[in-house]
C-alpha positions as CSV (number, residue, x, y, z in Angstrom):
1,M,0.0,0.0,0.0
2,P,1.1,3.3,-0.9
3,Y,2.0,5.8,1.9
4,L,0.0,8.5,0.5
5,D,-2.9,6.0,0.3
6,Y,-2.4,4.9,4.0
7,I,-2.0,8.4,5.4
8,A,-4.5,10.4,3.6
9,P,-7.8,9.1,5.5
10,A,-6.0,10.0,8.9
11,L,-5.3,13.2,7.4
12,L,-8.8,13.3,6.5
13,R,-10.5,12.7,9.7
14,N,-7.5,15.1,11.6
15,A,-8.6,18.0,9.1
16,G,-12.2,17.5,10.2
17,D,-11.6,17.2,13.9
18,M,-9.3,20.3,14.2
19,A,-11.8,22.5,12.4
20,A,-14.3,21.6,14.8
21,A,-12.4,22.0,17.6
22,F,-10.8,25.4,16.6
23,E,-14.3,26.6,15.6
24,S,-16.0,25.7,19.1
25,A,-12.9,26.7,21.2
26,W,-12.7,30.4,19.0
27,A,-16.7,30.8,19.3
28,D,-16.4,30.4,23.1
29,H,-13.4,32.4,23.6
30,G,-14.7,35.4,21.2
31,Q,-17.7,35.6,23.0
32,D,-16.2,36.1,26.4
33,R,-13.0,38.5,25.3
34,V,-14.1,40.4,22.1
35,G,-17.7,40.5,21.5
36,Q,-20.3,41.4,24.3
37,D,-23.0,40.4,21.7
38,I,-24.8,37.6,23.9
39,P,-26.8,39.9,26.3
40,G,-27.9,41.7,23.3
41,L,-28.8,38.8,21.5
42,L,-30.7,37.2,24.4
43,N,-32.6,40.8,24.7
44,T,-34.4,39.8,21.2
45,P,-36.8,37.2,20.6
46,L,-34.1,34.5,20.4
47,G,-33.3,32.1,23.2
48,A,-30.4,30.7,24.8
49,T,-31.0,27.3,22.7
50,D,-31.4,29.0,19.5
51,L,-27.8,30.8,20.3
52,L,-26.7,27.2,20.7
53,A,-28.2,25.8,17.9
54,G,-26.5,28.2,15.8
55,D,-23.3,27.9,17.0
56,L,-23.2,24.2,17.0
57,M,-24.7,24.7,13.2
58,W,-21.9,26.8,12.4
59,I,-19.4,24.6,13.9
60,A,-20.8,21.6,11.8
61,F,-20.9,23.4,8.3
62,R,-17.5,24.4,9.2
63,A,-15.7,21.3,9.7
64,T,-18.2,19.7,6.7
65,L,-16.8,22.5,4.4
66,L,-13.1,21.9,5.4
67,S,-13.4,18.2,5.2
68,L,-14.9,18.4,1.8
69,L,-12.2,20.8,0.8
70,F,-9.2,18.1,1.8
71,V,-11.6,15.6,0.0
72,A,-11.1,17.1,-3.2
73,V,-7.4,17.7,-2.3
74,I,-7.2,13.8,-1.9
75,I,-8.9,13.2,-5.1
76,L,-6.6,15.9,-6.6
77,L,-3.6,13.6,-5.8
78,S,-5.4,10.1,-6.6
79,A,-5.0,9.1,-3.1
80,A,-8.3,7.9,-2.8
81,P,-8.5,4.5,-3.9
82,L,-11.8,3.6,-3.2
83,L,-13.2,6.5,-5.3
84,S,-11.0,5.6,-8.4
């Protein structure tokens, strides 16, 4: 088995994990330090569950997007033996 075929799936999983970890950590840090928008958002018809759902959807979107971009690179490098 070529090394690229061996390591590509692991790098794909790592890309998704790191994207989700970064997005979730930065959202928490950014709300605490930079933006004081949570109290303002809670004074609208939005509830806490709406804000949480929005954050989770954003994290899932970013992780999916970065994983799909990584899949495109894997396909361009012909490191996806199951797809060819």
